[in-house]
N, C-alpha and C positions, 0 to 999 in steps of 0.2 A: 133657306129655312130649315133644312135638315142638316144634321151633322152626325158623324160617326163617333160613337162613344166606346170606351174600352169595354171588354166583356165583363159583366158582373160577376161577383164571387158567388159560386154555387154552394149552396148548403147541403147538409147531409140528406135533407128531406127532398131535394131535387136531383139526386144522383141516379134517377132511374132511366136516364137517356132520353128525356122528352126533347122534341125538336125545338130549336129556337124560334122566337116569333119576333115580329116587329112591334116595337113599344112606342107609344105617342105620349107626349106630356105637354103641358102648358106651364110656361115660366111666368111667375108673378113678378111684382116690382122689387120684391126683397130678394130675388134670385132663386126662390124655391120652385121645384117642379111638381106639378100636379099631374098624376097619371090619367089618361083618357082611354076608354075602351074602344073597340074596333068600330062600333056603331057611331060613336062620337066622331071618329075620323071621317066616316062616310058622310055624316051630316054636315061636317064642317068643310067638306070638299077637298080633303087632303089626298084621297086615294088617287086623284089624277096626277098629282105631283110626283108620287112614288110608283104609281102603277101597281102591278102584281109582282113587285120585287120581293124576292125571298131572302134578301141579304139579312143576315142576323143582326140583332142588337142595335137597332136604330132608335134614336130619340128625336122625335119631331117636336120642336119647340114652337108653341102657339103664343104669339105676342099678345093677343086681346085679352085684357084683364080689366076689371072695374076702374082701375085708377088710370087707364090710358084710353078709354072710350067715352064718347059722349053719354051723358045721363039718359038721353031720349032713346038710344039705341037698345033695342031688346036683347036680353042676353041669349046666347046660343042655347039651343035645346039639347040637353045631355042627359046621361043616366043619373039616377038618384045617388049612386055611389061616388059621383065625382063632385068636386067642389064647385058650386054655382053661386050666382049673386041673386039673392032673393030680396034683401031689404033695398030701399032707395039709396042712391048714391048720396043724396043730401043728408040722410040719416047717419051715414058713415063718416061724415066729416068731423074732425076735431073741433070743439067749440073754441078753443083758444087760438089755434093757428090756422084752422081751415084745411089742414092737410088730411089726407085720406087715412083713416084709422085701420090699417091693415090687420092688426091683432083682432079687432072686433070683428072684422069681416070673416077671419078664419074661424072665429068661435060661432058666429051666427050661421055661417054656411057649413058648419061641420068639416072645415078643411083640416088637412093634415100639416104637421110641422116638419115633415120630411122623415128621412131615414136616419136613426141614430140610437143611442142608448138612454136618452132622457125620456122620450116618449115613443110608443110603438103602436101604430094603428093596425089591426088585424087585416090581413089581406082579403080582398073580395072573394066571394065563393066562385068556384070555377064552373062555367056553364057547360063545358065540354069535358070529355074524358081525358083530353090532353090539355091540362090547364097551362096557363101562361107562367113562364118561369119568373120568379121574384126573389127578392132578397129577404132572408128569414132572420129572426132575431138570434139564432144561434150563431150567426156570423159575427156578432158583437160580443160573444161570451169570452173570447180570448182576451186576457188581461194584458194591459201594456206592460212593457219591460220595466222593472223597477230595480234601482240599486238596493244593495243589501246593507250598505254603510254610507255614512256621510261625514264629511269634515267641515267643521264650522271654525272660523277664525275668531280670535279674541276681538271684542269691538274696538274700533279705531280710537274711540274716546279714552280708552285705557291703554291700549298698546302704543299709540303714537307719543303720548307724554312719557311713557316708560322708556322708549328708545331715545327720546330727546334727552331725557335725564341721564341715561347711560353715556351718551356722547358728551354732555356738559360736564358730567363728573370726571370723565376721562381727561378732558381738557384741564380741568381744574387740578386734577392730580399731577398732570405733567407740569403745569405752572408751579404748583406747590413743591415738587421735588427738585426742579430747577432752582427755585428760590432757596431751598434748604442747602443745596449743594454750594451755592454762591455766598451763603451767610453762615460760616462755621462759628463755633463757639470757642474762641481762643482760651477761655479759662478751663474748659474741659474737653479737649479735642478727642479724647478716648470715648467719652460719653456721646459726643456728637457723631462720631464715626460709626459706633454700634447702632444708633438710631437710624442713620442714613441707610445702612445696609438692610436693616430690618424693614424700614418703610418702602424701600425700593422692591423688595421681595414681596411684601404684602400687596403693593400695587399690581405686580406682575401676576400673583395669584388671583387677585380680584378680577383682573381682565380675563384670565382663563376660565374662571367660574362664570363670568357675566355674559360673555359673547354667545355661548350656545343658548342663552335664554331669550334671545331677540325674537323668536318666531314661535311662540307657544300656540297650540291648537287644541281643540276639543273634537271628539269623535262621538258618533252615535250609531246605533244598529237598528235594523227593522226585522224583528223576529217574525213578524207575520209574513213579510215577503219571503223569508227563508223557508217557512212552511209551505206557502203557496207554490214555490219553485221546485221544492224537493220532496214534498210529501203529499201533494194533491194528485187526484186521479187525472190521467191524461191519456192520449192515444198510446203512448209507449209505456205507460204505467197505469193500466186500467184498474188495478186493485189499490192504488194510492199507497204502495209500499215506499219506504224511505229510500231516496236516492243519494243521501248524504254519504260522505266517505267515512271510513272507520277511523277510531281514535283509540290508541293505546295509552293507558295511564300508568305512570311509574311511581312507586312509592319506595323510598330508600330508608332503611334503618340499619343500625350497626351494633347497638348495645342495648339489650333489654332492660338493663338496670337504669340507665340514664334516659332511655326512651321507652317508657313503659309499654308493654303490648296492648293495654286497654286503649291508650292513645292511638296506636296504629290501627287497631281494630275499628275505632270509630271513624277514622279517615277512610278506610276500606268500605265500611257500610255507607258513608255518604257518597262515594263513587259508585257503588253498585245500585243506588237508588236515584242517581241523577236523571234528569229528563233528557234522554238522548236515546235514539233507536237501540234497543237491547242487543240485537244481533251485531251491531256495529261497535260495540264497546268491549275492551279487554283490559282488565286490571292486573298489573304485575307488581308483586311485593318483592323487593330485593332485601334479603337479610344478610348483610355483610358479616354478621357475627356467627352465622351458622348455629344458632340456638334453637334447641328443641321447644323452648318456651314460646318463641315467636311462631314456630310452625303450628303448634297445637292451638295457639290463640287465633291464627287465621282459620283453622279448621272450625273453631267454634264460631267465628265471625260468618263463616260460610253457611253454617247451620242456622244461626239467628237471622241471617239475611232473607231466608225463605219466609219469615213472618214480617220482618221490618220493611222490606221493599214493597210488597203488596199494600201494606198498611199506608206507606207514604203516597203510593199512587192512588189509593182509593179516596184519601181525604186531602190530597194535595198539600202534603206537609212541606214546610220550609222553616228552618233549614232541616236537611235530612241526615244530619249527624245526631244520633240519638242522645248523646251526652249534652250537646248544646240545645237540642229541642226541649228536653225534659228539665233543663236548668233555666229556661226562659221565665222572666218575670212578666206578669200580666195574665190576661184572660185567655186561656188556650182555645176557647170555644168561639173567639171572635171570627166572623166570616165563614163559620162552619155550619152547613145546613143539613148534613146527613143525620137522621134521627139516631143512628147507632154510634155516633162519633165518640160520645162520653164513655160508653160501654167499651168500645174498642181501645180508646186511649188508656183507660184504667187497666185493662187487661194487658196491653202492650207495655205499660210502665212496670207492671209486675214481672213480665217476661224479661225486660231489660235489666231489672235489678237482680234477677237470678243469673243473667248472662254475665253481669259484672262480678257476682260472687264466684262463678265458675272460673272467669279469667284470673281474679286475684288469687284463687286457690290452686292455680295450675303449678306454681313452683313447688308448693308442698306435695301435690299429687305426683309430680315427676319424681321428686326425690324419694318419696315413700315407695313408689313402684320400682325404681332403680335399686333401692336397698333391698327390697324383697327378693328381686331376681338375682342380684349380686350375691346375697348371702347363701344362696344355694349353689351357684356356679363358681364363686370365688373370684369373679371378675369385678372390674371397677367401671363398667360401661354405663351409659345412659340409655334407657330403654324406652321404646315407643309403646303406644297403647296396644299395638297388635302383637307385641311380644318379640320384635326385632330390634337390634341395636341401632341406635341413631347414627346415621353416617356423618353427621356434622361434628360439632364441638361437644365434648363431654364435660360434665361438671368437674370431674377429675381428669386433667389432661393426659393424653396418651398419644403414642405415635399414630399419625393420620387422623387424630381426633382432638386437635388442639387449635388454638387460635393461630391463623396463618398457615395451618397444615391440616387441611381436610379436604374431602372429596366434593365435587359439584353435586347440587341437589336441585331438581326441578320437579314440581308436582302440580299438575293441573286439578285444582280443587273443584272447579265448576267448569263444565264444558261450554263450548260456544252455543248460544241459543239458536233455535229454529227461526226461520223467517216469519212464520205466521204466529199470531198471538195465541196463548194458551190460557184459558179461563180457569180460575181456581175453584176449589170445592165450595159448595154452600153449606156444608155441615161443619160442625166444630165450633170453637169459640168465636172465630171471626168468619164472616161471610165474604169470600173473595170470588163469588160466581161471576161478578161483572168486572173483574180486574184481571189484567194480564200479569200472571205470576212468573213469567220467565226472568232469569237472572243473567247478567252479563258473565263473561268468561273471567275466572280468577285463577291466577298462577302464582305459586310460591316458588321463589328461586334464591339459591345461595351459590355463588360461583366458586369454582375450585380455587383453593390456595395451597401453595407448596412453598417450602423454604428455598430461598435463593432466587425467588421471583420478586420483582417490583410490581405490586398489585395496584399502585397509583390511586389509592384511597378512593374517594367518592366517585371520581371521574372514571376510573376503571370498573367500578360496579354499574355505572350508568351505560357504559359501552357494552358490557355484557348483556344488560337488558335490551339494548338496541338490537343486538344480534339474535337473542333468543325470541324476542317478539316478532322479528322479521320472518323467522321460521314458522311460528305458531299462528300469528294472526296478520301480520304485515300491514297494520293500519298505516295509511299515508301520513297521519299526524300523531304527534306524541305530546301528551301533557305530563310534565313531571311535577311532583308535589312532595314536600318534606313530610315525614310521618306525623307531624303535629299540625299540619295544614290541611283542613278538611274543606269540602265544598259547601260553602254557605248559601250560595245561589244556585239552585238546580238547573238554571238556564245558562249557566256560565260558558259552558262548551259551546252551546249554540251562538252565543254572543261572539265568541272568538271565531267561530266558523263563518259568520257574516262577513269578516275581513278576508279570510282565506278563499272563500267561494265567490267573492265579488269580482267585478271587472278589474284586472290588474293584480288580483290576489295571487296569481302565480309567481310574482316577484317578491312576495313576503316570506321571509324565512321563519319568523316567529311572531306570536302575539303575546306581549307581556302584560300580565295583570298586576295591579298594585298589591302590596302586602298589607294586610290588616290584622290587628292583633287584639286578642282578648286577655283579660286578666291584668291589665296594666293599671297601676295605681291611678286614681282620678287626676292628680296633679301632673302625672308623667313627668316624674322628677328627672329621669335620665334620658328623655326625649326617645322613648322606646318606639313610639308610633312613627317617628321619622317622616312625618307628613310633609316637611319642607322638601324632602328629596323625592318622595313618591307622588306628591301632588304638584310640585313646582318644577324641579329639575327634569323629571322624567316626562312631564307634559311638554316642556319646552323642547326636549330632544325629539319628541314625536313630530315636531314641526320641521325637522331636519331629515336625517336618514332613518331615525327610529331610536327608541330607548335602548339602553343596555340591558343585557340579560342578567338578572339579580339572583338566580339560583333556584327559585320555586315559583309556581303559578305561572308557568309559561307554556304555550301551545306551539310546538315546533312542527315544521315541515320536515318530514323524514328525509327527503331528497336533499334539503339544505344541510342537514346534519352529515350527510354522506360526503360532504365536501365538494359537491358539483357547483358550478356558477349558475347564476339566474338566467332565465331565457332571454332577457333584454337588460342590459347594464349600460350605465352612462359613465364616461371617463371625464374627469375634471382636470384642467390644465391651467397654468398661470400662477402668479404669486399667491393668490388666495382662492384659486379655483373658479375664476370668473368666466373661463372658456369651457364649454361642454362639447362632448363629442359621443355620439352613440356608438356603442360597441357592436359593430357589424361583422365581427369575425365569425366565420362559418366553422362549425365544430363538426368533426367527423365522428361518428358513432354507429356502432352496430349493436347497441344494447337491445333495442326493441324494434320491431317492424313498424312502419308507419301505418296508422289507422286508415282504413279504406275511406276514401271520399274526402280526406283532409287535405289542406293545402300543403305543399312540399316543405315550405319553410317553417310553418307552425306545427307540422306533424313530426318534425325531426325530434328525437329525444334530446333532453338537456345534458346528458352525460358528456363530460369532457374527455373521458378516457375511451379508448377503443376496447373492444371485447376481450382480446387476449391479455390486456393489462389488469382487468378487473380482479381475477383471482389473486394476483400479486398484491393488490392494494387491500383487498377486503378479506383475504384469507382463502383457505382451500375449500370452503363449503359451497358446493354447486347450487344448493337451494337458496342460499343467501344471495348469491350472485344473480340468480334468476328472479329473485323477488325485487331487485332494484328497479327494473323498468316498469314492473307492475305497480309498485307504490308511487312512482313518478306519475304515471298516467291517471291513477285513481285520485290523486291529489289536485288535479287540474279543475278549474271552474267549468261551469256548463257553457257550452258554445251555443248560447241562446240570444246573442246580440252580435251585430257585425263588428263592434269594437272589442269583443272579447277575443283575445289572442291566446293561442296555445290552449284551447278549450277541449272538452270531451263531449261526446254526444249524450243527450239526456237518456236515462235508463241504462247507462252502462254499469251501474253499481247494484242493480236489483238482484243479480244472481247470489244465492247463499254461499257462505264459505264452505269449502270442502271439509268434511269431518276429519278430526285428528286420528292418526293412526300410529302404531309403534315406531316405524321408521322415522316419522316426522319428529316425534318427541325425542327419539335417540339423536337425531341430528341437532336438535336444540340443545341437548346436554353436551354435545361435543363442542359447540361454539362458545360455551361458557367456561371451557378449561383454561388453565393458567398459560398453556403454551400456544393458544390459538393466535395470539397477537404477534408472535415472533415473525420478523421479517414482513410485516404489514404496515399499513399506514394508519392503523387505529391509534388515536391519541396524538398524532402528528398533523394529520390533515382530516382524518375521518372521525366523526363522533365528537365527544367531549375531549378537549385538548388537555394533555398532561403537562406537567412541569411547573404549576403554580397551585398555591393553596386556594386561590380564587379562580377555579377552573371556569366558573360561569362567566366571568367578565371576558376571559380570554376566548372562550367559544363564541360568544356573541360578537366579539371584535373581529374574528376570523370570517364570519359570515358577512358582516358589513364591508370588510376588506375585499371581498369578492364581488361586491356590487349589490348584494341583497338589501331589502329594506325590512324594517320591523315596525310594528304598530303598538300603541299603548291603549289598552281597553279599560276605561274606568266605567264600571256599570253602576246604575242607580242603587242597586242592592249589592253589597260587598260580594265579589265573586268567591273569594276564599278567605277563611280566617285561620289564624294559628296563634301560637304562644311565643312570647319573648321573655328573656331574662330581665327580671325587675331588680335583681340584686346587683349592687354596684360592682362587685368583683366579676361576676359572670358577664356583665355588660361590658366592662373594660376588656376582658379576654376576647369577646366577640369582636369588638372594634380592633383589637390587636391583630386577629387573624385576617380581617379585611385589609387593614393597612399594610401588613406584611406581604400579602399577595400583590398589592399595588406596587410596592417596592420591587418585587420580582418582575412584574410587568415592565417597569421602567428600564431595568437592566437586561431585558431579553429582546428577542427579535420581534416581539409582539408590541414594542413601543410604536406609538402612532406616528412618530417621525419617520419611521421606515415603512408606513402604509402604502398601499398602491394608490394609482390615480383614480380608482373607483370609490374612494372615500371622500365625501364632501368636506370642504374646508372646515366648517364649523363643527362637523362631527369629528374630525381629526383633533380639533381643539378640545373637545369634550373628552376624548379618549386620552389625550395628553395630560389633562388635568387629573384623570384617574391615576395616572402613574406618578404625578408630581406632588399631589396634595399632602402625602405624609411628610415630605421634606420641609413643609412650612412649620412643622413642630420645632425645628431647630431655632428658627428665627423667632417663633412665638415664645418658647422658654426664655430666650435671651431678652425679649421685649418685655416679658413679665417681670424680670429682675430690674429693668431699667428705672422704674419709679423708686424702688428701694435704694438703688445706687445713687440716684439723684438726691434723696432725702439724706442718705448717709454722708455724701460728699458735700452737700450745700450747694450744688450746681444743678443746672437743668440742661435739657438737650439743646435749648436755644440760650443765647446770652441773656436775653430779657423777653418778657411777655409783651412784645410790641403790638401795635394795631395790626400789622401785616400778617403776623403769625396767627393771631386770634381770628382775623377774618378769614384766612384760609381754613383754619380748624373748623370754624363755624360753618362755612360753606360745604366742606366735605362731610360734616356731620348731618347737616340738613338734607343734602342730596341723598345721602345714604338712607336717611329715615323716609324720605319720600319714595325712594325706589323700593324699600321694604313694604310700605304701605300699598303701592300699586301692584307689587308682586303678590301680596296678600289678597288684593282685589281680584286678580285674574286666576290665581291658583286656588282660591278658597281656604287657604290655611288661616287658622285663628292666630290672633296676636300673641296669646299666651303660648301657643305651640311654636311660634316663630322665636319668641324669647328663650323658651327651653332649649331649642335647637342651637342658638348662639351660645348659651350657657355651656352645654355639653360639647360644643366645638372646642371651647378653650379647655375643658376638662380632659377631653379625649386627646386634644393636640398636645398637651404637656405631659401626658402619661403614656397611653397606648401608642399614638403615632410615633412618639420619640423612641420607644422601645422597638417598634417595627422597623424604623430606619437602622437601628443598631443591629437587629437580627438579620434584616435583609442584606446589610453590608457584610455581616459574618458569613452568610451563605455564599455571597458572590465571590468574596475575597478568599475565605478560608475553606469553603465547602462544607460548613457545619450545617447539617439538615435541621429543619424546624419542625418540631412536633407539637400538635395541638390536641387538647382533650375536648370531647364533645360537650356541648352545652346541655345541661340537665333540663329535660322537658317535664319532669314530674311536678305535680302540683304541691302546694305547700302542706305540711304535715299538720299545721295548726288549723283545725277546721273552724275555730272561732274567729280567726282572722285570715282572710284569704291573701292578705298582703304581708304575711308574717315574714316572708323571704325578703322583703324590702328592707327591713330593719336588721337583718342578720349581717354582721361584719365578718368577712373572711379576708384576713390580712394577705396582702400580695405586695411584691416589690414595685408594682405599678402605682402604689399609693404614695411613694417616696417624693418624686418630683413635685406633684401638686401640693403635698404637705409642706415641703420646704418653701415653696413660693408663698403660701399663705402665711407661715410663721415669719419669714423674712419681711414681707410687706407690712405686717402688724408691727414688728419691732421697728421698722424704718419709720413708720408714721410716728411712733412714740418718740424716737430719737430726733427726728426732724422738728416735731412740735417743741420739744424741750430745747433744742439749740436756738430755735427762732425766738421763743419766749424769753430765754435768759441771755440773748445776745444783746450787745451794746447797740448794734445798728440792725434791727430785724429786717430780713429780707422776705417779706410775706409773699411776694410774687413767686419766688422759687418754691417756697412751701406749698402754695396752692397748686402750683403745676404738678409737683411730685405727688402730693396727697390725692389730687383728682385722679390721676392714673392709678394710683394704689388702690383707691376705692373701686375704680372700674375693674381692676383685676379681682378684688375680693368679691364684688357683686357676682361676677361670673363663677366664682368658685364656691358660692353659697351651697348649691346642691351637694357638691362633694363634702363640704364640711358637715352638712346635715346627715349625709350617709355615714360618715365616720362616727357620728355621735350615736347612731342606732336609736334604740327607744330611749325615752327620757329616763335618765338614771342608770342606763346600762352602757355607758361609754367604756369601751375596752381599755384595759390598763396600758396596752401598747401605744394607744394614741397619746395618752398623757406623757409616757416615756419619750416617745419620739419628739413630741412638741417641745418638751422641756430641753432635751438634748440640743435640738436645732436652735432654740432661742438662746441658750448659754453659749453655743458655739459661735453663733453670729455676733453676739455682743462682745465676746472676748476677741474674736478675729477683728472686729472693727476697732476696738481699743488698741489692739496691737498695731494695726495699720495707721491709724490716726489718733494718737494719744492726745488727751486735752492739754492745752498749752498753760504755761504759768499765768498768763494774763487772764485767761478764762477762769483759772482757779481763784485767782485774787478777786475778780469781779464777782464770782459766785459766792466768795466768802464774804 
């Protein structure tokens, strides 16, 4: 009858050392246990079974219940607080089945439903000074462990047909190509050979692009769980301070003329106002141009932030970029309940307008100030507002004050905030008495540049930021943004932190956010939104080893940037990586001591280098070397679950940062000097990787090659927004830069073919496609001329348009269309966006990609360096038309190949039609074949032709000149090659 039960969990209310007692209970038919008092025990005659035993925590189960005793037996006499049987058994039977209604019995007898968090009955009053120990409701207040992120697969109803169609089209392509090889065109072998080469390359390129798309996934985050886990009061965090890790945000700018300071200032303001613990944020602005204009603009932004940031917190403003917020269309009072919102917004709008006027007037202010000081001293310096010469670049270049030759500058404009919130004043135009007015840390930095040093463009500036931030704030995570990409979703950093702090997050090197753009023309003529790549390709890579790094909007793990391997990595072997092997190699390290109480294997630091080698790799700064282990430990997820490996204890990040002092700032200045990277591994293994104009792709590839994983985070509200060039020339130069970097990757040791065994097979295919896709332009240009050559010569790529060729062509086209529709279905890309992407693929492939291949080969073979100009990020000057830049034609040599293709195909259609109409035996099938492919080319080239036309009636003269020259040249060339015969002259006469 009696059984020993495990000791019950003691609550905080029962911690006074009360002696344990014997507990008795009655088990019902449903398995529930009803507690009995000591008097009931004596009346039921149970004391004789146990005697005067003082053994603690006994539960005596009493089988007699109303459902297993005869109805005539009287119920036992018990205390009123115990569940008893008052109604007759016949009244408690179900009318339909005749079974005992246990729920009704519990209700009428005031029975309890047991112990749980659904219903809780208060414990009976204690009759004695030493009451019986019982389980309290506080024992159920601990919430269960929740994941911070989740991964959902694409529905099988979409993904299975998609994969089946990929396999089917692959088989059809193989059959079609083999048929084409076995059936040459003896009338035009040269035309047949050209088409065979191009078609085989296109099939190979399609396979490289399609295979990584076989496993797309979607991801989501739980921000409420993140707050409960890191910002809720607990025994180790009684005040509910944030236990989240620190984040350092990097903004890079280089030229205040092409990247206006007002744009950079808006990005800084959106960062300072983001929804993340203030004391854990630090914003760094890298001015690679060393301009006083940027420095004073950041000082103005720091001053305006004292008003803008509390205003955003008080009224929950989103977006928190002032330019974007005040430019929104719609009702600004929607969902606003504060009675003083309208007054505050009107006053803040006036303050922002004055702020813009001050920023726009800075160039003239600096010029007049410098002229006034120089007129009295006879110098040509650029002077700061405090009367000291600017240590950076002067408006009139001088030794040690010119581009590429100036001292390093580091200025902490806003110091790190205190841990406790600070309420603002209740007096003045705005009432901030109930708002935290603290501001995150803001640092301006311009690295030292000297002649004779290779400063490695943007990658060198980013590495200088990494070193300086490690000295000043040492946030374990780094978020980098372009100067024109502001935070549109104030919760964006928290969304990324859900992945980093989740179970297994210690293996994630970065979280990449999609790029979203503003100011794009409604038709998106040149596919500036690039949604096919960001919503399709990147989402598919997320199902493999992770998306590639695309340069901005990326949350990095600092330890991964330092070049260390992940804590746990998997190696893949076999022809296509079908065999996996866990990397169990033990790493020696003396970087940091093992945390007390942690398991030896999980507590071991992740560094792969021993302590004596770290200065050689990272440079001579001892403070930088000491910060490595600390950032690694702070970036670990919480060890709040048995499956969380390599975790840190809760409450480890509650201590405030130490205040900055002069030696610390001096050390930060020393690590941004131009000589610091000499004989170190910065740029080769540590930080952003040098040697390519697309340093972002190479940096991400190196991390994946070490076994790290990355995550793609698509938020419901866009995380970041920026600007993109809508002018055709600027757009082509942007694509040229990307394609040239891909060519450099292909001919370097960063080629995916040379990757390690820790790179997944399909991930390797994706990186291989990154280096190969520009070479498709050679075959694409050739194929675009094939329809014209076919119409000029009167032959086609096949001998005749027979049923077999048409059936293959129809099958390939239909499967491609179905694949595109299914891809649109799982990626969410619009049909018009997909078509714009196809059009610009042909435009960019015949212009920028072709030039990139030539430039890349020149650099590899002849060592000719490639220089690129910054894309202008200034707004259009025509205020009446925000898309005025779309219609501006800036002639460039990249226009020549597409223009030739358009004119040649137009002339070829006219020539082919004339030959067929006036021929004695018209061959309409060959005309239709060539004309169909010519119109296919011209349809894809339509946005390019529209861009050349500019506004209606404003077509540049050079377009007419080039078109006429090309048309005359093609006509004369063809007459020379294939002059009309006498029979044709006679028939025409």
